[in-house]
N, C-alpha and C positions, 0 to 999 in steps of 0.2 A: 257456576262454571265460567262466567264472564270474568269474575275476579281472578280466577286462577290463570286464565289466559293472558290477562294484563300483567300479572306478576311474572309469569314465564317470559313473556315478551320483554319486560323491563330487565329481567335477569339476563336474558340472552343479549340484549343490547349492552349491558354493562360488561358481560364476559367477552363480547366481540371487541369492545374498546380496550379492555385489559390485554387480550391476546395480541391485538394490533400493536399495542405500546411495547409489549414484551418482544414481539418479532422485530420492531424497529430498533430496540436497544441491542438486541442480538446481532442485527446487520451492522449497526455502527461499531459495536465492540469487535466484530470480526474484521471490519475495515481497519480499525485502529490496531489490532494485533498484527495484521499483515504489514501495515506501514512500519510499525516498530521493529518487526522482525527484519525487514529490509533495511532499516536504518542501522540496526545492530550488526547485521551481516556485513554491510558496506563499511561500517566503522571498523570492524575487526580486520577486514581486508586492507583498509587504508593504513592501519597500525602495523600489521604483520607483513604486508607485500613489499616487494622491492620496486614495484612499479607505482603508479599513482593511485592504485586501488580502484581503477575503473573497471567495471564489469558489464558484459553484454546481457541482453535480456535472457538469452538462452542459458547462460551461466547461472543467472539468478533463479530461473525456473527450476533448474536442476537442483540447486542447493537449498532452495526454500520451498519446494514442492507447491509451487503456485502455478497458475495458468499465465499466459502472456498477458491477458487483460488485467489480472490481479497485480502483476508486477508493474504494468504501465500505470495503473490507477494509484497504486501505493507510491510509486516514484514521483508522479506528478503532483500528489497531494501532500507530500512531505516538504517541509521547510528545511530539512537537513540534508536533502538529496538533491543533486542537480544533474541535469541531462546534458550530455555532450555528443556531438556527432563525430563519427569517425569518417575519414575521407580516403578515397582511393588515389591512385596515381595521377588522375586527371583533376583532382581537387573536388570531386563530387562527394556529397555525403552518401555513405553506403551502409552504415550501421549506427546504432544508437547505444551509447553507454551511459550508465548511471554511476555516480561516485558520491561518497560521503563529503559534505561541505559544512560540517559543524565547526564551531569556534574552538573546540577542544583538540582538534588536529591542525597542526601548522604545516603549510605547504606553500611552495612558491607559486605565485599567480602567473599565468602565461602572458598577460597583458598589463 
C-alpha cells in the first residue's frame, strides 16, 4: 500500500509540473497572439489610412475584441508599436494613441 501511495504521489507531482508548464505556454502564446494582432491591425491602418494610422485604445478594443488591459499590455510590450499622447487645447495630454512604427512603413518624423 505504501508503494502505491508513493507512485501516485510521484505521478501527481509530475502531472502538476506538466500542467503548470502547459498553462504557462498557453498564457505566453495568448499574449503573443494579442500582440501580433495589434501590430497587424495597426500596420494595416497605417498602410490604408489617410491619417498617420494612430488609433485610440477604444478603437483598438472594438476592432480587436480585447479588453483595455490587454490592448495596453500588447501595445507596451511590442517593439513595433509606439504610444503617443493626444493633447487638448491647453496642451495637456488627454488621450493615448498607438501607432505602428515598423521599418517597412515610411513616414515623416515630427522631430
